C-alpha positions, 0 to 999 in steps of 0.5 A: 179281381181280373179273370187271369187272377181268378184263374191263377187263384183257382189253380193254386187252390186246386194244387193245395187241395191235392197236396192236403188230400195226398198227405191225408191219404199218406197218413191213413195208409201209414196208420193202417200199415202200423196197425197191421204190423202190430196185430200181426206181430 
């Protein structure tokens, strides 16, 4: 693997990890909001 390929691989892995982390955060906030709405209602 050349240094350029390794750099590209690391960049793609980092962006994919950010997408997965953002999705998990979104679902955590969504479940929290649904829980608060059900308790408050």
